[in-house]
Backbone as a ProteinNet text record, in pm:
[ID]
protein_1_A
[PRIMARY]
MDFNELFDKIKNGEISREDAREKISLAYIETAQKSILDVNRDMRTGIPEIVYGEYKTLDQVIDITVNLLTRDPIVIISRFKDNNKLHDILSKEYPTIKGDHILIAGKLPEPVAPVLVISGGAADHPVTEEVEITLKSIAIEPLVFEDRGIAHPTRVLEALKTGITKQVKSIVVIAGMEGALATFVSSFVSLPVIGVPTSIGYGVNAKDSALTSMLSSCTPNLAVVNIDGGVRAAVIAGLIAKNSLT
[TERTIARY]
-411.5	-481.2	-450.8	-546.5	-566.4	-540.4	-528.4	-514.8	-591.3	-735.6	-806.8	-839.1	-724.5	-761.9	-643.6	-480.8	-373.7	-403.2	-492.4	-511.2	-610.8	-686.2	-797.9	-670.9	-589.1	-492	-390	-325.8	-278.9	-311.8	-431	-544.7	-606.3	-553.1	-603.5	-485.3	-430.4	-226.8	-248.3	-310.2	-290.6	-164.9	-103.6	41.2	157.7	282.8	348.9	372.4	450.5	506.6	643.3	663	802.4	724.6	621.9	516.5	430.9	427	328.9	435	514.7	655.1	644.6	699.6	705.7	637.9	520.3	401.5	365.7	391.3	351.9	522.9	645.6	760.6	677.9	779.8	741.4	884.6	988.7	1064.5	1053.8	861.8	846	848.7	905.9	857.9	924.3	845.9	941.2	1000.9	1021.2	1068.6	1035.5	974.8	954.1	1009.7	1047.9	1153.1	1255.9	1175.4	1213	1134.4	1036.9	989	962.6	915.1	972.6	796.8	741.5	613.5	593.2	484.5	496.8	335.6	386.3	313.5	230	311.2	214.1	95.1	48.9	23.9	-128.6	-156.9	-342.8	-339.7	-273.2	-237.7	-245.3	-158.5	-87.1	-245.7	-237.5	-382.5	-523.7	-554.4	-673.4	-736.6	-605.1	-631.2	-531.4	-594.9	-491.5	-373.2	-288.3	-218	-228.1	-249.4	-336.4	-175.1	-156.8	-57.3	-145.8	-83.5	-100.8	-71.2	-158.1	-68.9	-56.3	-92.5	-89.1	22.8	128.7	233.7	398.2	249.7	364.9	275.6	411.5	347.4	221.3	193.6	135.6	249.9	363.4	472.2	472.1	528.7	551.3	367.2	296	162.4	138.8	154.8	160.1	227.2	329.6	463.3	463.3	400.5	408.1	227.9	152.1	39.4	12.6	98.4	88.7	188.7	286.5	408.8	281	214.8	120.6	58.8	30.8	-85.1	-54.7	30.8	131.1	90	91.9	94	-70.5	-133.2	-244.4	-355.8	-456.1	-571.9	-596.4	-637.5	-676.3	-575.1	-535.9	-457.8	-576.9	-499.4	-651.5	-523.7	-544.6	-498.3	-564.6	-443	-610	-490.8	-596	-578.2	-472.2	-489.1	-403.4	-487.2	-366.5	-398.2	-518.4	-479.8	-593.3	-612.4	-724.3	-779.8	-824	-907.4	-957.4	-843.1	-646.8	-597.5	-557.2	-564	-492.6	-636	-752.8	-814.5	-837.3	-773.3	-778.5	-721.6	-576.2	-451.3	-441.9	-521.4	-512.8	-653.7	-720.1	-850.9	-832.5	-752.3	-697.4	-649.9	-572.3	-590.2	-635.8	-695.9	-797.2	-909	-969.9	-1084.9	-1077.5	-1139.5	-1089.1	-1304	-1246.7	-1361.8	-1301.2	-1344.7	-1314.5	-1370.4	-1364	-1427.8	-1361.1	-1365.1	-1303.9	-1138.7	-1140.9	-1020	-952.7	-1034.3	-977.4	-1001.2	-943.9	-955.5	-892.1	-998.5	-953.6	-905.4	-789.8	-772.7	-745.6	-818.7	-828.5	-935.2	-992.9	-1102	-1182.1	-1258.7	-1331.3	-1377.7	-1360.8	-1410.4	-1547.6	-1609.5	-1720.3	-1775	-1917.1	-1901.4	-1985.7	-1865.6	-1926.7	-2037.4	-2025.6	-2036.6	-2120.8	-2226.8	-2222.5	-2188.5	-2166.5	-2152.4	-2225.9	-2288.8	-2367.2	-2318	-2343	-2245.6	-2345	-2354.6	-2466.6	-2347.4	-2405.4	-2336.2	-2420.1	-2419.7	-2464.2	-2528.8	-2403.8	-2432.5	-2398.5	-2445	-2392	-2255.2	-2231.4	-2036.8	-1934.6	-2040.7	-1940.6	-1938.5	-1987.1	-1953.1	-1868.2	-1765.7	-1603.1	-1555.7	-1577.7	-1538.7	-1602.2	-1746.2	-1843.9	-1809.3	-1788.4	-1711.5	-1596	-1542.1	-1378.4	-1456.2	-1521.6	-1535	-1594.5	-1785.4	-1769.7	-1702.1	-1618.9	-1531.3	-1379.1	-1372.4	-1276	-1351.9	-1481.5	-1571.2	-1524.2	-1624.6	-1634.3	-1508.3	-1378.4	-1208.1	-1168.2	-1217.9	-1209.6	-1322.4	-1390.2	-1500.5	-1646.8	-1654.7	-1798.8	-1928.8	-2046.9	-2103.3	-2174	-2182.8	-2179.1	-2354.8	-2368.9	-2576	-2524.1	-2577.8	-2452.5	-2645.2	-2604.4	-2716.6	-2738.3	-2660	-2640.3	-2720	-2688.8	-2745.3	-2822.8	-2820.7	-2897.9	-2830.7	-2873.9	-2790.2	-2937.6	-2831.6	-2959.4	-3034.5	-3034.4	-3100.8	-3288.4	-3259.8	-3401.8	-3384.2	-3358.8	-3322.1	-3393.1	-3547.2	-3627.9	-3542.1	-3460.7	-3462.7	-3284.7	-3254	-3163.9	-3251.7	-3297.3	-3418.3	-3413.6	-3471.4	-3460.1	-3358.9	-3226.7	-3117.2	-3111.3	-3074.4	-3084.5	-3112	-3218.3	-3365.9	-3339.9	-3283.2	-3203.8	-3085.7	-2983.2	-2863.8	-2887.3	-2994.5	-3072.4	-3086.9	-3199.7	-3282.6	-3145.4	-3082.1	-2916.6	-2836.3	-2808.5	-2779.2	-2629.4	-2604.5	-2452.5	-2426.9	-2270.7	-2211.1	-2092.2	-2107.3	-2054	-2114	-2104.1	-2138.5	-2032.5	-2022.6	-1914.7	-1964.1	-2016.7	-2050.6	-1970.6	-2007.8	-1957.6	-2020.2	-1949.7	-1993.3	-1918.4	-1942.1	-1911	-1977.6	-1970.2	-2012.8	-1979.6	-2049.4	-2001	-1992.8	-2023.3	-2015.6	-2141.1	-2284	-2337.9	-2370.3	-2355.3	-2434.9	-2376.3	-2242.5	-2200.7	-2229.9	-2244.6	-2303.3	-2484.6	-2561.6	-2680.2	-2687	-2614.7	-2667.2	-2614.1	-2445	-2421.4	-2505.5	-2578	-2643.8	-2753	-2805	-2953	-2929.7	-2736.9	-2778.8	-2650.4	-2663.8	-2538.3	-2408	-2358.4	-2271.9	-2184.9	-2013.6	-1941.9	-1953.6	-1946.8	-1924.5	-1815	-1808.4	-1682.6	-1737.2	-1682.1	-1675.8	-1591	-1649.1	-1551.5	-1566.3	-1500.4	-1473.2	-1431.6	-1557.7	-1519.6	-1468.9	-1398.8	-1338.8	-1383.1	-1548.7	-1690.2	-1708.9	-1772.5	-1805.8	-1759.4	-1816.5	-1828.6	-1755.6	-1675.2	-1603.3	-1460.7	-1472.3	-1357.6	-1341.2	-1246.7	-1198.6	-1303	-1312.1	-1434.9	-1332	-1214.3	-1199.1	-1176.2	-1180.5	-1142.9	-1263.3	-1372.8	-1469.9	-1536	-1567.5	-1653	-1530.9	-1432.9	-1314.7	-1347.5	-1270.1	-1305.5	-1503.8	-1533.7	-1676.4	-1711.6	-1672.7	-1699.1	-1564.6	-1454.3	-1330.6	-1410.2	-1497.5	-1594.1	-1676.5	-1742.2	-1904.9	-1921.9	-2011.6	-2067.4	-2074.9	-2085.2	-2159.2	-2036.1	-1997.9	-1890.8	-1840.8	-1914.1	-1969.1	-1886.9	-1833.3	-1827.4	-1670.4	-1560.6	-1469	-1431.6	-1307.6	-1280.3	-1143.4	-1205.8	-1009.9	-1040.1	-902.8	-894.2	-951.2	-971.8	-1022.9	-1055.9	-1126.4	-1131.1	-1086.7	-1086.7	-998.6	-1124.5	-1184.4	-1257.8	-1193.6	-1084.5	-1031.2	-957.8	-933.1	-925.3	-1061.9	-1101.4	-1301.7	-1358.1	-1338.4	-1373.5	-1278.9	-1171.7	-1092.5	-1154.5	-1134.2	-1206	-1295.3	-1423.8	-1477.7	-1544.9	-1488.9	-1458.2	-1384.1	-1305	-1278.2	-1315.8	-1399.5	-1458	-1605.4	-1706.7	-1753.8	-1718.7	-1571.4	-1584.3	-1510.9	-1479.5	-1397	-1528.2	-1644.3	-1767.3	-1788.6	-1786.9	-1781.8	-1746.4	-1597.8	-1513.9	-1620.7
2979.4	2950	3090.9	3139.6	3233.4	3203	3295.8	3273.1	3194.1	3199.6	3120.3	2991.4	2902.9	2808.2	2729.5	2797.7	2775.6	2734.7	2821.4	2830.9	2664.7	2612.2	2517.6	2429.1	2383.7	2289.1	2288.9	2385.7	2364.5	2280.7	2363.3	2308.5	2144.1	2148.9	1989.1	1868.8	1986.3	1812.9	1773.2	1884.1	1910.6	1928	1995.9	2064.7	2100.1	2059.1	2067.5	2251.2	2238.5	2397.4	2471	2343.1	2416.7	2482.8	2365.4	2449.2	2501.3	2594.1	2683.2	2810.9	2821.7	2882	2936.1	2837	2871.7	2934.9	2912.4	2945	3149.4	3138.4	3254.4	3368.1	3290.1	3402.3	3498.7	3651.3	3731.9	3737.1	3626.9	3598.2	3511.7	3440.9	3367.3	3406.2	3388.5	3408.8	3337.9	3326.9	3236.6	3352.7	3342.1	3427	3320.4	3398.4	3429.6	3428.5	3453	3515.2	3587.7	3735	3839.6	3943.8	3854.5	3916.4	3852.2	3880.3	3830.9	3814.9	3690.1	3688.6	3658.5	3737.5	3724.2	3624.6	3485.3	3449.6	3384.2	3471.5	3500.7	3595.6	3629.5	3801.8	3726.7	3679.9	3620.5	3563.9	3565.9	3464.6	3594.7	3682.5	3816.8	3889.4	3959.4	4087.4	3949.8	3865.6	3818.5	3890.5	3898	3975.5	3853.3	3834.7	3731.9	3830.5	3750.7	3812.8	3915.7	4034.1	4071.2	4182.7	4121.4	4086.5	4239.9	4310.1	4449	4436.7	4398.2	4357.6	4488.9	4586.9	4671.9	4676.3	4704.6	4736	4552.3	4464.1	4367.3	4269.6	4160	4103.5	4026	3896.6	3838	3711.6	3697.7	3563.5	3619.7	3715.6	3784.9	3764.4	3769.8	3753	3573.8	3568	3404	3277.5	3344.6	3309.8	3346	3496.6	3474	3490.3	3433.2	3407.4	3258.9	3156.6	2982.2	2963.5	3061.1	3058.8	3036.9	3170.3	3172.1	3113.9	2972.3	2985	2797.9	2788	2676.9	2631.3	2801.6	2817.8	2845.5	2919.3	3043.4	2978.3	2939.2	2942.5	3012.3	3123.7	3224.5	3353.2	3424.2	3518.5	3603.5	3725	3858.1	3874.3	3914.8	3990.7	4098.5	4254.8	4415.3	4426.1	4511	4570.1	4540.9	4373	4350	4346.3	4405.4	4485.6	4358.5	4243.3	4129.3	3993.6	4036.1	3916.7	3828.2	3860.2	3727.6	3622.4	3690.7	3540.7	3528.3	3597.1	3568.6	3446.9	3490.6	3406.7	3240	3241.7	3175.1	3031.5	3062.7	3004	2932	3037.8	2999.1	2896.3	2900.2	2837.2	2679.1	2674.1	2534.1	2472	2539.9	2481.5	2553.5	2631.7	2667.7	2751.5	2771	2841.8	2940.8	2984.2	3135.9	3271	3406.7	3464.9	3577.7	3636.7	3716.2	3839.1	3946.1	4114.7	4185.1	4298.1	4357	4420.8	4477.7	4499.1	4402.3	4281	4208.8	4052.5	4006.9	3827.5	3775.6	3685.8	3561.4	3498	3367.2	3245.4	3198.8	3047	3041.6	3009.7	2878.4	2829.6	2970.7	3016.5	3114.5	3067.2	3101.6	3087	3082.8	3007.4	3003	3183.3	3251.2	3384.6	3400.8	3464.5	3455.5	3571.9	3685.3	3842.6	3890.4	4013	3992.4	4203.5	4259.3	4375.1	4442.3	4558.8	4631.6	4736.7	4673.2	4803.5	4852.9	4953.5	5069.4	5140.6	5177.8	5232.1	5352.5	5457.7	5530.3	5530	5452	5436.6	5320.5	5277.4	5185.8	5193.8	5352.5	5351.1	5324.7	5380.5	5272.8	5117.9	5031.4	4908.5	4863.3	4887	4809.3	4801.7	4920.8	4967.9	4853.3	4885.7	4817.5	4654	4669	4438	4420.1	4552.4	4478.9	4522.9	4543.7	4572.7	4409.1	4366.3	4243.3	4141.3	4157.9	4002.3	4041.5	4115.1	4121.4	4097.3	4104.6	4058.3	3935.8	3868.2	3764.5	3695.7	3713.4	3675.3	3673.7	3766.3	3773.9	3681.4	3577	3556.6	3687.4	3730.6	3862	3759.7	3822	3812.2	3955.8	4041.6	4110.3	4149.2	4235.7	4224.3	4421.3	4359.8	4471.3	4544	4619.7	4711.6	4832.2	4861.1	4919.6	4987	5131.6	5219	5310	5334.7	5374.4	5504.3	5590.6	5757.8	5829.1	5937.1	6039.1	6115.2	6110.4	6150.5	6096.1	6003.4	5974.3	5858.8	5963.8	5921.3	5849.1	5782.9	5664	5520.8	5508.1	5391	5335.5	5457.6	5397.3	5340.5	5344.3	5363.2	5202.5	5116.1	4935.4	4867.3	4947.9	4886.7	4904.1	4998.3	5075.4	4905.9	4923.6	4802.1	4678.8	4662.3	4518.9	4518.9	4612.5	4624.8	4584	4736	4707.2	4572.4	4515.8	4392.4	4293.6	4220.2	4156.4	4176.7	4285.4	4305.1	4337	4414.4	4449.6	4534.3	4522.8	4662.7	4782.6	4758.9	4857.5	4801.5	4935.3	4964.5	5000.1	4986	5031	5107.8	5237.5	5308.5	5403.6	5402.2	5381.3	5492.4	5561.8	5651	5751.6	5831.3	5905.8	6051.6	6114.9	6302.3	6366.2	6430	6503.7	6397.5	6269	6183.7	6195	6219.9	6300.7	6179.6	6044	5911.8	5871.9	5918.8	5824	5903.6	6066.1	6165.6	6120.2	6077.9	6033.4	5967.7	5848.1	5689.9	5734.9	5738.5	5787	5893.8	5937.6	6057.8	5967.7	5866.5	5748.2	5674.1	5593.9	5521.3	5527.9	5409.9	5464.5	5320.4	5375.6	5224.7	5337	5250	5296.5	5318.2	5399.5	5412.7	5448.4	5362.9	5360.4	5418.4	5505.4	5576.3	5562.5	5545	5528.5	5588.8	5729.3	5807.4	5765.7	5733.1	5712.7	5819.6	5791.1	5865.6	5919.6	5912.3	5929.6	6131.9	6173.9	6285.3	6360.9	6535.8	6597.4	6710	6799.3	6919.2	6898	7078.1	7060.9	6972.6	6937.1	6824.2	6688.4	6646.4	6602	6407.4	6396	6283.4	6263.2	6395.2	6378.9	6442.8	6510.8	6585.2	6491.6	6371	6321.9	6288	6270.8	6256.2	6364.8	6486.4	6662.6	6642.4	6588.7	6604.2	6562.1	6397	6292.1	6325.3	6375.1	6397.3	6550.4	6663.3	6781.4	6727	6640.1	6565.6	6572.5	6617.5	6687.4	6517.2	6460.9	6332.2	6260.1	6241.2	6204.8	6065.3	5963.6	5807.1	5735.3	5852.5	5851.2	5839.3	5743.4	5727.4	5706.7	5774.9	5848.4	5725.4	5610.3	5613.6	5652.9	5593.3	5711.3	5657.7	5750.6	5746.6	5571.5	5552.8	5378.2	5246.3	5284.4	5196.4	5115.5	5034.5	4910.7	4807.6	4799.2	4678.9	4744.1	4839.2	4910.6	4866.6	4947.6	4997.3	4840.5	4733.9	4626.5	4573.8	4555.1	4463.9	4559.2	4732.5	4785.1	4768	4740.8	4759.9	4571.9	4483.6	4345.3	4343.2	4405.1	4359.3	4420.4	4553.8	4564.9	4486.7	4394.2	4303.7	4202.8	4113.3	3984.3	4030.9	4157.2	4164.2	4193.6	4243.4	4233.7	4160.1	4039	3871.8	3847.5	3879.4	3839.2	3907.4
6974.7	7109.1	7213.9	7230.8	7349	7520.7	7567.7	7712.4	7791.2	7737.3	7820.1	7808.5	7674.3	7589.1	7714.2	7666.3	7720.9	7924.1	7992.4	8104.6	8125.9	8061.8	8042.1	8028.8	7976.5	7903	8036.6	8043.8	8186.4	8319.4	8378.3	8409.3	8409.1	8327.2	8298.4	8223.3	8283.2	8255.1	8130.1	8049	7869.5	7746.5	7930.4	7821.4	7972.1	7882.3	8013.7	8045.6	8159	8243.4	8139.7	8052.1	7979.7	7860.9	7802.1	7660	7737.3	7825.6	7818	7816.1	7962.2	7934.8	7755.5	7684.4	7562.2	7525.9	7490.9	7427.1	7444.2	7595.2	7647.7	7646.9	7613.8	7608.8	7507.3	7522.5	7449.4	7306.3	7335.5	7300.6	7131.3	7158.4	7090	6968.9	6853.9	6683.5	6615.3	6515.4	6366.4	6275.7	6155.9	6054	5883.4	5853.3	5663	5614	5512.1	5420	5529.6	5481.5	5473.1	5594.1	5667.2	5808.3	5940.2	5998.5	6152.7	6208.3	6244.6	6204	6423.3	6442.2	6564.3	6618.7	6681.8	6625.3	6741.2	6875.8	6983.9	7017.9	6945.3	6916.7	7027.7	6931.2	6976.7	7132.1	7188.7	7322.9	7431.8	7342	7434.4	7399.4	7368.2	7330.1	7276.6	7256.7	7143.6	7076.1	6968	6848.5	6719.6	6665.6	6514.9	6448.9	6422.7	6313	6193.5	6200	6058.2	5985.7	5834.6	5737.4	5680.4	5629.9	5600.5	5483.4	5378.3	5229.6	5168.7	5146	5046.6	4963.1	5043.6	4959.2	4957.6	4963.1	4927.5	4809.6	4750.5	4642.2	4666.6	4599	4592.9	4703.1	4651.8	4755.5	4824.6	4894	5062.6	5165.4	5077.1	5176	5211.4	5084.8	5098.2	5195.6	5133.6	5279.4	5429.7	5420.8	5573.9	5609.7	5523.4	5560.8	5640.2	5527	5550.8	5661.8	5688.3	5797.6	5944.8	5905.6	6057	6086.6	5953.2	5964.1	6031.1	6049.5	6128.8	6258.2	6264.9	6482.1	6506.6	6439.3	6474.6	6380.9	6401.3	6375.5	6264.4	6298	6158.1	6149.9	6012.5	6027.1	5930.4	5955.5	5843.4	5766.8	5637.7	5560.6	5529.4	5541.8	5521.8	5384.1	5308.4	5170.1	5072.3	5043.2	4956.9	4838.5	4735.2	4608.8	4524.2	4523.7	4454.8	4537.4	4649.6	4744.2	4598.5	4482.9	4418.4	4422.4	4325.9	4335.5	4443.9	4549	4701.5	4738.6	4706.6	4799.1	4678.6	4562	4485.5	4527.7	4559.4	4601.6	4744.1	4878.1	4981.7	5040.8	4987	4949.4	4901.3	4823.5	4806.9	4965	5059.5	5129.4	5255.3	5246.9	5360.8	5395.3	5458.8	5488.3	5444.6	5395	5355.1	5342.9	5364.1	5352.5	5319.3	5195.5	5100.9	5077.6	5103.2	5130.3	4996.4	4984.4	4905.3	4950.2	5078.1	5144.2	5254.5	5244.3	5340.7	5339.5	5369	5346.2	5502.8	5532.1	5666.1	5571.1	5624.8	5580.3	5729.6	5731.5	5855.3	5917.5	6018.6	6053.4	6150	6133.3	6243.3	6360.3	6483.3	6599.7	6589.1	6672.5	6779.5	6821.1	6799.7	6830.9	6929.3	7082.4	7197.2	7225.5	7148	7207.5	7036.4	7080.4	6953.3	6950.1	6829.9	6769.4	6697.1	6734.6	6679.7	6552.9	6397.6	6258.2	6244.1	6219	6121.1	6021.5	5935.7	5764.1	5748.8	5730.4	5636.5	5521.1	5423.4	5254.4	5174.9	5090.5	4998	4896.4	4989.1	4966.4	5028.2	5142	5322.8	5291.6	5179.1	5176	5200.3	5174.5	5183.8	5244.7	5394.8	5467.2	5605.1	5554.9	5672.9	5622.6	5505.6	5522.6	5580.2	5521.2	5621.1	5841.5	5859.9	6040	6038.1	5972.5	6035.5	5947.5	5866.6	5866.8	5959.1	6007.3	6143.3	6230.5	6300.9	6363.6	6399.9	6280.6	6282.9	6342.6	6240.9	6297.3	6466.6	6569.8	6679.6	6790.9	6689.1	6757.8	6826.3	6749.7	6757.9	6625.5	6671.9	6608.5	6576.9	6372.8	6369.4	6305	6375.6	6328.7	6278	6179.2	6018.9	6014.9	5967.4	5928.4	5833.3	5705.4	5575.1	5575.5	5509.9	5420.6	5568.5	5658.6	5748.8	5767.5	5653.8	5661.9	5766.9	5782.2	5850.8	5765	5628.2	5567.2	5604.4	5630	5672.5	5777.4	5904	6042.2	6109.1	6063.2	6088.8	6029.2	5957.8	5900.5	6023.9	6100.4	6201.4	6326.7	6390.6	6488.9	6516	6366.2	6354	6409	6362.9	6395	6544.9	6592	6711.7	6806.2	6778.2	6892.1	6853.8	6765.2	6778.4	6834.1	6812.4	6979	7072.2	7147.8	7268.7	7269.5	7196.9	7226.8	7254	7199.3	7141.2	7258.7	7364.1	7476.2	7442.5	7271	7257.4	7365.5	7394.8	7474.1	7403.4	7278.3	7181.6	7037.4	6948.9	6827.9	6726.3	6691.1	6508.7	6430.9	6393.7	6291	6151.5	6050.6	5943.4	5887.8	5835.5	5742.5	5719.6	5581.3	5518.5	5497.6	5415	5369.7	5513.3	5575.7	5707	5808.2	5811.3	5933.2	6018.7	5997.7	6076.9	6151.1	6093.3	6183.3	6289.3	6270.2	6446.1	6592.4	6510	6633.9	6662.2	6584.4	6601.2	6664.4	6652.3	6682	6829.7	6881.1	7013.6	7086.2	7057.8	7102.9	7208.8	7157.5	7173.9	7279.1	7308.2	7343.1	7451	7551.7	7711.7	7662	7536.9	7466	7408.5	7418.5	7384	7193.6	7168.5	6987.6	6920.7	6862.2	6775.8	6638.3	6602	6440.4	6374.6	6285.3	6135.2	6038.5	5978.8	5911	5729.6	5657.5	5574.9	5473	5318.4	5238.3	5119.2	5222.1	5109.9	5095	4989.4	4974	4885.6	4871.2	4742.1	4779.1	4679.6	4733.1	4806.5	4891.1	4903	5026.8	5078.8	5171.6	5242.5	5084.1	5132.8	5189.4	5128.8	5185.4	5331	5410.4	5571.3	5617.3	5593.8	5631.1	5742.2	5703.6	5859.3	5905.6	5908.7	6029.5	6086.1	6045.8	6125.2	6183	6133.2	6212.9	6318.5	6313.8	6396.4	6542.1	6523.6	6616	6632.9	6584.6	6671.8	6746.5	6753.1	6775.7	6970.8	6996.3	7126.8	7187.6	7141.8	7240.1	7289.9	7394.2	7504.6	7495.4	7422.6	7429.8	7281.7	7183.4	7055.1	7083	7001.7	6993	6878.8	6791.8	6642.2	6644.5	6531.7	6470.2	6278.9	6283.9	6152.4	5995.8	5925.6	5843.9	5728.2	5707.4	5678.6	5745.5	5863.1	5955.6	6041.3	5876.9	5969.6	6112.6	6026.3	6086.9	6268.9	6240.2	6356.1	6504.3	6421.2	6520.1	6542.6	6394.5	6458.7	6587.1	6567.5	6716.8	6834.6	6867.3	6975.8	7026	6959.3	6930.6	6952.9	6916.3	6986.7	7101.7	7125.8	7263.8	7352	7360.7	7470.2	7495.9	7368.5	7393.6	7491.5	7448	7490.6	7645	7653.3	7812.8	7862.1	7831.5	7884.7	7975.4	7937.7	7967.1	8069.8	8128	8261.7	8405.6
[MASK]
++++++++++++++++++++++++++++++++++++++++++++++++++++++++++++++++++++++++++++++++++++++++++++++++++++++++++++++++++++++++++++++++++++++++++++++++++++++++++++++++++++++++++++++++++++++++++++++++++++++++++++++++++++++++++++++++++++++++++++++++++++++

């Protein structure tokens, strides 16, 4: 339940003052086997709980996720080492969406706004998919255009025209190599652009060359997250889109 839902329930007399106070309390937490669960995060921030799974065991991830889903409608699990196994277990009880680097458990909300997502090449797909699925989990419709690298720059124009037609309020650009796509896109629009440098490239400093390039961009409407930071970029772009509705 987010703030708007809570407000409507209070207004309609569906929830008591005491219950409302408990739900918005910063002390309202629960404990799994070895984890403190922030079951009130979506209420405070509009962002579901994100379980970082890279160094967790399967049992830990399932324990945390199931406990969260007793209160929250949806949970994001990022960077778990075996999403196939995790999906097989969770999908028996909950709706799930599985990607290479991300898994969503719970019921997706109805989208309230669009965000344009453009990637440079097919090698960027895992991070692009992470952006796409995260956006869906926070009630955003992702308009995804993949393999739009500037080696053939006219491929980008179709994506930009679609975004402008759909009146998007933010854009996410995912690119490796020299990361020039983010600067190219941001130079065309009067919108905030969130650049996601990926660890794709050749030779010296290949893993961080796109990050350095995006951070050095001359376009002032381009902000940059860390390397392969698809979840963070999606959350920022999604919050921009949702806050533009109010």
